Every structure is written in structure tokens, then in C-alpha cells.
VOPAGU-2260 file (C-alpha; in pm, 1 decimal, decimal comma):
REM VOPAGU-2260
SITE   aa  ch    i         X         Y         Z
SITE  MET   A    0   27810,2   17829,7   15859,2
SITE  THR   A    1   28118,2   17846,7   16077,4
SITE  LEU   A    2   28331,0   17537,2   16116,9
SITE  THR   A    3   28221,3   17481,5   16475,8
SITE  PRO   A    4   27946,6   17217,6   16451,8
SITE  GLU   A    5   27732,0   17145,3   16754,4
SITE  THR   A    6   27611,2   16794,5   16672,4
SITE  PHE   A    7   27941,3   16618,4   16588,7
SITE  GLU   A    8   28315,4   16673,6   16617,3
SITE  LEU   A    9   28528,9   16842,8   16353,0
SITE  VAL   A   10   28906,4   16879,2   16357,5
SITE  ILE   A   11   29114,3   17031,2   16076,7
SITE  ASP   A   12   29483,7   16946,5   16087,4
SITE  ARG   A   13   29754,4   16953,2   15819,4
SITE  GLY   A   14   29506,5   16976,6   15536,3
SITE  VAL   A   15   29273,1   16702,4   15661,5
SITE  ALA   A   16   28924,3   16766,0   15799,6
SITE  GLU   A   17   28816,0   16484,2   16028,7
SITE  ILE   A   18   28444,8   16454,7   16106,9
SITE  THR   A   19   28348,0   16227,7   16396,4
SITE  LEU   A   20   27983,7   16144,5   16456,5
SITE  ASN   A   21   27946,5   16165,0   16831,5
SITE  ARG   A   22   27638,4   15983,0   16959,9
SITE  PRO   A   23   27800,7   15651,7   17056,2
SITE  GLU   A   24   27516,6   15557,3   17290,2
SITE  ARG   A   25   27286,1   15555,6   16983,0
SITE  LEU   A   26   27544,5   15403,2   16745,5
SITE  ASN   A   27   27574,9   15755,1   16600,1
SITE  ALA   A   28   27217,2   15760,8   16476,3
SITE  LEU   A   29   27127,3   16078,5   16290,4
SITE  THR   A   30   26881,3   16341,2   16406,5
SITE  PHE   A   31   26719,4   16619,8   16203,6
SITE  GLU   A   32   26987,6   16854,9   16334,9
SITE  VAL   A   33   27277,2   16623,6   16246,7
SITE  TYR   A   34   27150,4   16580,5   15890,7
SITE  ARG   A   35   27129,1   16956,2   15836,6
SITE  GLU   A   36   27459,6   17038,1   16002,7
SITE  LEU   A   37   27650,1   16762,3   15823,3
SITE  ALA   A   38   27515,4   16877,7   15486,7
SITE  SER   A   39   27613,7   17239,7   15547,3
SITE  THR   A   40   27953,3   17139,5   15686,6
SITE  PHE   A   41   28053,4   16954,7   15370,5
SITE  LEU   A   42   27978,8   17274,6   15179,0
SITE  ALA   A   43   28176,7   17482,3   15427,4
SITE  LEU   A   44   28482,4   17256,2   15394,4
SITE  GLU   A   45   28538,9   17392,2   15043,4
SITE  ILE   A   46   28827,1   17604,9   15174,7
SITE  PRO   A   47   29202,9   17612,8   15099,8
SITE  ALA   A   48   29289,8   17475,9   15445,3
SITE  VAL   A   49   29108,6   17149,6   15364,6
SITE  ARG   A   50   29249,4   16915,8   15101,0
SITE  ALA   A   51   29094,7   16583,8   15212,4
SITE  ILE   A   52   28811,7   16476,6   15442,8
SITE  VAL   A   53   28767,6   16177,1   15674,2
SITE  ILE   A   54   28433,8   16082,1   15829,2
SITE  THR   A   55   28404,7   15825,5   16107,8
SITE  GLY   A   56   28200,2   15745,0   16416,5
SITE  LYS   A   57   28276,4   15734,2   16785,6
SITE  GLY   A   58   28238,8   15408,1   16974,7
SITE  ARG   A   59   28139,5   15079,2   16812,2
SITE  GLY   A   60   27922,5   15222,5   16536,7
SITE  PHE   A   61   27988,4   15425,1   16223,9
SITE  CYS   A   62   27625,2   15530,2   16181,5
SITE  SER   A   63   27306,3   15334,2   16242,9
SITE  GLY   A   64   27090,8   15556,1   16022,3
SITE  GLY   A   65   26805,4   15780,6   16126,1
SITE  ASP   A   66   26731,8   15783,0   16497,4
SITE  VAL   A   67   26417,3   15581,4   16566,8
SITE  GLU   A   68   26307,5   15809,6   16850,6
SITE  GLY   A   69   26454,8   16135,2   16722,4
SITE  ILE   A   70   26329,1   16106,7   16364,2
SITE  ILE   A   71   26115,6   15805,1   16279,4
SITE  ALA   A   72   25853,0   15858,0   16546,7
SITE  GLN   A   73   25814,2   16221,7   16446,8
SITE  LEU   A   74   25767,0   16142,1   16079,4
SITE  PHE   A   75   25430,0   15981,4   16154,1
SITE  GLU   A   76   25308,0   16325,9   16258,9
SITE  ARG   A   77   25393,2   16480,0   15921,7
SITE  GLY   A   78   25184,1   16510,1   15610,4
SITE  ALA   A   79   25304,2   16445,5   15256,5
SITE  GLU   A   80   25470,5   16785,6   15223,2
SITE  GLY   A   81   25658,5   16745,4   15550,9
SITE  LEU   A   82   25775,7   16396,9   15455,2
SITE  LEU   A   83   25905,3   16521,7   15121,5
SITE  GLU   A   84   26085,4   16805,1   15295,7
SITE  PHE   A   85   26265,1   16552,3   15517,6
SITE  THR   A   86   26364,6   16315,3   15237,4
SITE  ARG   A   87   26505,8   16608,5   15041,3
SITE  VAL   A   88   26713,5   16713,2   15343,0
SITE  THR   A   89   26864,2   16365,3   15372,6
SITE  GLY   A   90   26941,4   16354,5   15001,6
SITE  ARG   A   91   27111,1   16694,5   15019,0
SITE  LEU   A   92   27368,9   16551,9   15259,9
SITE  ILE   A   93   27462,6   16277,8   15012,1
SITE  GLN   A   94   27475,8   16522,3   14722,4
SITE  ASN   A   95   27711,0   16749,7   14916,0
SITE  ILE   A   96   27944,2   16458,1   15001,5
SITE  VAL   A   97   27959,5   16357,6   14635,6
SITE  GLU   A   98   28000,0   16711,2   14502,2
SITE  VAL   A   99   28256,1   16847,7   14748,8
SITE  LYS   A  100   28578,8   16889,5   14551,4
SITE  ARG   A  101   28792,4   16725,7   14819,4
SITE  PRO   A  102   28829,2   16346,0   14830,1
SITE  VAL   A  103   28627,2   16196,2   15115,9
SITE  ILE   A  104   28731,1   15881,8   15304,5
SITE  ALA   A  105   28487,9   15683,3   15519,2
SITE  ALA   A  106   28658,5   15517,3   15815,4
SITE  VAL   A  107   28385,2   15263,2   15890,4
SITE  ASN   A  108   28463,9   15157,5   16246,2
SITE  GLY   A  109   28146,9   14956,3   16306,8
SITE  ILE   A  110   27785,1   14915,7   16203,0
SITE  ALA   A  111   27682,9   15121,0   15898,3
SITE  VAL   A  112   27318,0   15069,9   15811,3
SITE  GLY   A  113   27041,3   15274,8   15653,2
SITE  ALA   A  114   27158,7   15631,1   15605,9
SITE  GLY   A  115   27496,8   15532,4   15749,8
SITE  ALA   A  116   27550,6   15283,2   15467,8
SITE  VAL   A  117   27451,5   15544,9   15209,7
SITE  ILE   A  118   27692,4   15799,0   15360,0
SITE  ALA   A  119   27971,7   15543,0   15327,3
SITE  ALA   A  120   27875,8   15473,8   14965,5
SITE  ALA   A  121   27882,0   15845,7   14886,2
SITE  CYS   A  122   28245,0   15875,7   14995,6
SITE  ASP   A  123   28527,4   15829,7   14747,4
SITE  LEU   A  124   28711,8   15566,7   14951,3
SITE  ARG   A  125   28597,3   15328,6   15226,1
SITE  ILE   A  126   28812,5   15156,9   15489,7
SITE  ALA   A  127   28623,5   14910,0   15708,0
SITE  SER   A  128   28693,1   14742,7   16038,2
SITE  GLU   A  129   28690,5   14363,3   16039,4
SITE  SER   A  130   28381,5   14389,1   16260,6
SITE  ALA   A  131   28199,6   14643,0   16040,7
SITE  LYS   A  132   27862,4   14556,7   15892,5
SITE  PHE   A  133   27670,1   14721,0   15609,6
SITE  GLY   A  134   27299,9   14716,7   15541,6
SITE  TYR   A  135   27060,1   14912,0   15320,0
SITE  ILE   A  136   26781,2   14805,9   15549,4
SITE  PHE   A  137   26504,2   15031,1   15418,0
SITE  PRO   A  138   26283,5   14739,2   15295,9
SITE  ARG   A  139   26279,1   14602,1   15651,1
SITE  VAL   A  140   26080,1   14906,5   15759,9
SITE  GLY   A  141   25854,2   14916,3   15455,5
SITE  LEU   A  142   26054,6   15170,1   15256,8
SITE  SER   A  143   26210,7   15166,0   14912,5
SITE  GLY   A  144   26574,4   15063,2   14896,2
SITE  ALA   A  145   26619,2   15362,5   14666,0
SITE  ASP   A  146   26677,3   15618,8   14938,5
SITE  MET   A  147   26914,2   15916,4   14956,2
SITE  GLY   A  148   27069,4   15823,4   14621,2
SITE  ALA   A  149   27146,3   15460,9   14711,3
SITE  SER   A  150   27020,8   15323,3   14379,8
SITE  TYR   A  151   27242,2   15575,4   14198,0
SITE  LEU   A  152   27556,1   15512,0   14404,1
SITE  LEU   A  153   27554,7   15135,9   14456,0
SITE  PRO   A  154   27544,1   15016,5   14093,2
SITE  LYS   A  155   27857,0   15225,4   14030,8
SITE  LEU   A  156   28034,1   15051,6   14318,1
SITE  VAL   A  157   27912,9   14693,3   14302,1
SITE  GLY   A  158   27722,9   14656,6   13973,8
SITE  ARG   A  159   27349,3   14636,8   13904,5
SITE  GLY   A  160   27306,1   14278,6   14024,4
SITE  ARG   A  161   27473,8   14323,9   14362,2
SITE  ALA   A  162   27298,8   14659,6   14408,8
SITE  SER   A  163   26961,9   14495,8   14345,7
SITE  GLU   A  164   27045,1   14225,3   14598,8
SITE  LEU   A  165   27143,5   14478,1   14866,1
SITE  LEU   A  166   26853,3   14716,4   14806,5
SITE  LEU   A  167   26571,6   14464,4   14756,3
SITE  PHE   A  168   26652,2   14226,4   15041,7
SITE  GLY   A  169   26790,8   14485,6   15284,9
SITE  GLU   A  170   27013,4   14223,6   15443,0
SITE  VAL   A  171   27314,2   14317,5   15655,1
SITE  ILE   A  172   27649,6   14197,2   15520,5
SITE  ASP   A  173   27980,5   14166,7   15702,9
SITE  ALA   A  174   28305,8   14339,1   15610,7
SITE  PRO   A  175   28460,5   14048,4   15413,4
SITE  THR   A  176   28143,9   14023,9   15203,8
SITE  ALA   A  177   28147,1   14401,6   15149,6
SITE  LEU   A  178   28506,5   14370,3   15029,9
SITE  SER   A  179   28421,1   14084,4   14792,6
SITE  PHE   A  180   28130,5   14292,1   14652,8
SITE  GLY   A  181   28361,5   14589,9   14593,2
SITE  LEU   A  182   28171,8   14803,5   14841,8
SITE  VAL   A  183   28486,3   14881,4   15044,8
SITE  ASN   A  184   28850,4   14933,5   14948,2
SITE  ARG   A  185   29015,3   14775,5   15252,2
SITE  VAL   A  186   28923,5   14568,1   15557,6
SITE  VAL   A  187   29163,0   14603,6   15850,3
SITE  PRO   A  188   29167,1   14536,2   16226,3
SITE  ALA   A  189   28960,4   14781,4   16428,7
SITE  ASP   A  190   29257,6   14971,2   16568,0
SITE  GLU   A  191   29395,5   15029,6   16218,4
SITE  VAL   A  192   29085,8   15181,4   16056,1
SITE  LEU   A  193   29129,6   15543,9   16157,8
SITE  PRO   A  194   29511,6   15546,5   16133,6
SITE  LEU   A  195   29492,7   15412,9   15777,7
SITE  ALA   A  196   29218,9   15661,2   15684,4
SITE  ARG   A  197   29430,5   15943,9   15823,7
SITE  ALA   A  198   29738,1   15821,5   15637,1
SITE  TRP   A  199   29546,3   15809,1   15310,3
SITE  ALA   A  200   29397,8   16154,0   15375,5
SITE  GLN   A  201   29739,1   16304,2   15455,7
SITE  LYS   A  202   29882,7   16152,3   15139,5
SITE  LEU   A  203   29601,4   16312,2   14940,5
SITE  ALA   A  204   29647,9   16641,8   15126,3
SITE  ALA   A  205   30014,2   16647,7   15021,4
SITE  GLY   A  206   29919,3   16578,3   14659,3
SITE  PRO   A  207   29797,7   16807,4   14382,3
SITE  ARG   A  208   29465,8   16945,0   14505,0
SITE  PHE   A  209   29360,1   17081,0   14166,1
SITE  ALA   A  210   29433,7   16752,7   13989,2
SITE  ASN   A  211   29267,4   16544,7   14263,4
SITE  SER   A  212   28952,2   16753,9   14242,4
SITE  MET   A  213   28955,0   16710,4   13865,3
SITE  THR   A  214   28985,7   16331,8   13903,4
SITE  LYS   A  215   28688,9   16325,5   14139,6
SITE  ARG   A  216   28484,9   16539,4   13899,5
SITE  MET   A  217   28567,4   16314,7   13602,3
SITE  LEU   A  218   28483,2   15995,9   13792,5
SITE  GLU   A  219   28143,2   16142,1   13875,4
SITE  SER   A  220   28057,3   16297,7   13539,3
SITE  GLU   A  221   28178,3   16041,9   13286,8
SITE  GLY   A  222   27933,4   15767,3   13382,8
SITE  GLY   A  223   27667,2   15902,8   13149,2
SITE  MET   A  224   27904,0   15982,8   12861,1
SITE  SER   A  225   27992,9   15790,0   12548,8
SITE  LEU   A  226   28357,3   15688,1   12507,0
SITE  SER   A  227   28426,1   15974,2   12266,1
SITE  GLU   A  228   28262,3   16223,3   12501,8
SITE  ALA   A  229   28464,7   16089,3   12795,1
SITE  ILE   A  230   28791,3   16110,1   12600,6
SITE  GLU   A  231   28717,1   16470,2   12503,4
SITE  ALA   A  232   28620,2   16560,7   12860,9
SITE  GLU   A  233   28943,8   16411,6   12990,9
SITE  ALA   A  234   29144,1   16587,4   12719,2
SITE  GLN   A  235   29006,7   16922,0   12833,3
SITE  ALA   A  236   29052,4   16835,7   13201,4
SITE  GLN   A  237   29411,1   16722,8   13150,7
SITE  ALA   A  238   29494,8   17034,3   12949,0
SITE  LEU   A  239   29374,1   17244,3   13242,1
SITE  CYS   A  240   29594,7   17040,8   13478,0
SITE  MET   A  241   29892,9   17089,1   13246,2
SITE  ALA   A  242   29840,0   17465,2   13260,7
SITE  HIS   A  243   29838,2   17454,3   13642,4
SITE  GLY   A  244   30156,7   17527,1   13834,5
SITE  ASP   A  245   30153,0   17185,1   14000,9
SITE  PHE   A  246   30244,7   17020,5   13668,1
SITE  ARG   A  247   30564,1   17225,0   13636,5
SITE  GLU   A  248   30642,3   17174,8   14006,7
SITE  ALA   A  249   30622,8   16796,9   13964,3
SITE  TYR   A  250   30854,8   16816,3   13662,9
SITE  GLU   A  251   31108,8   17037,6   13839,3
SITE  ALA   A  252   31098,9   16821,7   14152,0
SITE  ASN   A  253   31173,2   16514,6   13940,5
SITE  GLN   A  254   31463,3   16693,0   13772,4
SITE  GLN   A  255   31601,2   16798,8   14111,1
SITE  LYS   A  256   31539,3   16456,6   14265,9
SITE  ARG   A  257   31318,3   16589,5   14545,9
SITE  LYS   A  258   30955,5   16552,7   14650,9
SITE  PRO   A  259   30721,5   16800,1   14481,0
SITE  LYS   A  260   30562,7   17073,8   14694,0
SITE  PHE   A  261   30223,5   17122,4   14536,3
SITE  ALA   A  262   30042,6   17453,3   14570,6
SITE  GLY   A  263   29903,0   17503,1   14918,8
SITE  ALA   A  264   30005,6   17158,4   15041,8
SITE  PRO   A  265   30073,6   17147,6   15417,1
SITE  GLU   A  266   30407,2   17046,0   15553,9
SITE  LEU   A  267   30363,8   16684,0   15658,7
SITE  GLU   A  268   30584,4   16470,3   15876,6
SITE  SER   A  269   30805,2   16233,4   15678,2
């Protein structure tokens, strides 16, 4: 696809791709079209011009999940095959967020429930507004809490016990509780959420893209390894990083007492 989405906003600037869900009147609820376009966009952002990604929502919501009128009502008209087709589409979005080689930051400006909470969990870093709320509310509507990869992602973030609590009860938690659970990295005032997310993204964009992508890959792949397997995987990954030009650039920059200019990094304001 081209990087001109129709169902949300996308801006690429100085190595950072910023995605803004743009249905504020519906708390940025997702439609069939948004799901598909978001999933394909994360694949399309695998380009040299993008070194980090931020996703946020317009208005007072990050994402309130699937649109009740635009999706839920229509699902009752589908048979088993059509329902499975839909659930696979939603899961593909999460898989693409996790597998994109660029680090992804969720700037959670407000309510993040259902699919919105899973999208946040799929990101590498999460910054939440003091007024943000999180809820894996699937049990409230008679669905399994294990949706879109939630039962895979959450135990890695908050542990099995907390994940079970969130996915079985489906209760909505506030930002301080999310921080205490380890679900988010930072909680800041509302007007600081996006600026901090952008600052983190620009810092990542100025860093070593190859090494950052390797870190993300190792964090994802080592969970199922033994210690010896993980050490060997990291040995091979680090050897590849040492053979990359960014390693020498960092050394020479240190010797010359200057900031390193990693391959392809944009010129950022100091």
C-alpha cells in the first residue's frame, strides 16, 4: 500500500512515523477498514525513512476497541467462517505491530479498552496520560479474554497472575494501577503524553537502527529459549552488530568526543 491511509492520520518526520487514530467522536473505535489499513500500514513502514513509530488517538480516547455499530452489530450476520475471518484480521494487526522491526511507542492519551488495550500491549513502550484507563473488557460481552494475542502479550508485561486478573474479570484500571502492574512505562499529565512519546521516538530514530531492531527481535524471540539458547542467540546477534558500521562509528565518535552519526539517522534538533 502507499503511505496515504484513508482511515487515520499518518505523518513521517525526521525518522518518526506518527499514526493518529482519527474518530474522536467514537473514542477512536475501530472499523473493519481501520483494522485492515492499520495492519497493512505497519508492514509498509518497514522503510529506511522510518526508524521509530508512535501511535496515538485524537481527542479524549486512545482507542475504545471495535465499533459497536460498525463491527459488532454486523458480526451477528456472519457464520462461523466469517467470524473466523474477522478474528484473524484483528490478530494480524497485533502481529504486524510486534513484528515490525522499528520500535513502536503507544502514546495512550485516554481510554484504551478492548482492541485498544491490546494494541497498546503490542507496542514496545507505553506512555499514559494520568486520565488514561485500560481494560481487556472482552468477558463483559461474553467473549474470551484471550483475544488478538492478549493472553500471549500480557503475561510478558505483567506476569501470569496479573494477566489472569485483567483477562478473566475484564475490569477497567486507571493509569496509576497500570503503572503499578507494569503495564505502562510512564504516567504523565495529559499535555505531556505526545511530546514525551515524540521525544523518545526521536531519540530512537537518532540511534543505531540495526542494533535497535536486533534488540526488539531478541526481546521477542528469547522468551521460549533456555538460558544457553538465549546466550548463544545474543552472541550471534551481537557479533552481527559488531560487524555493522554503526559499531565503528560509535567508537570513532567516542575517540573524537562527538555524538555518533549512525547510518541513515536523520539530522535532529539539539
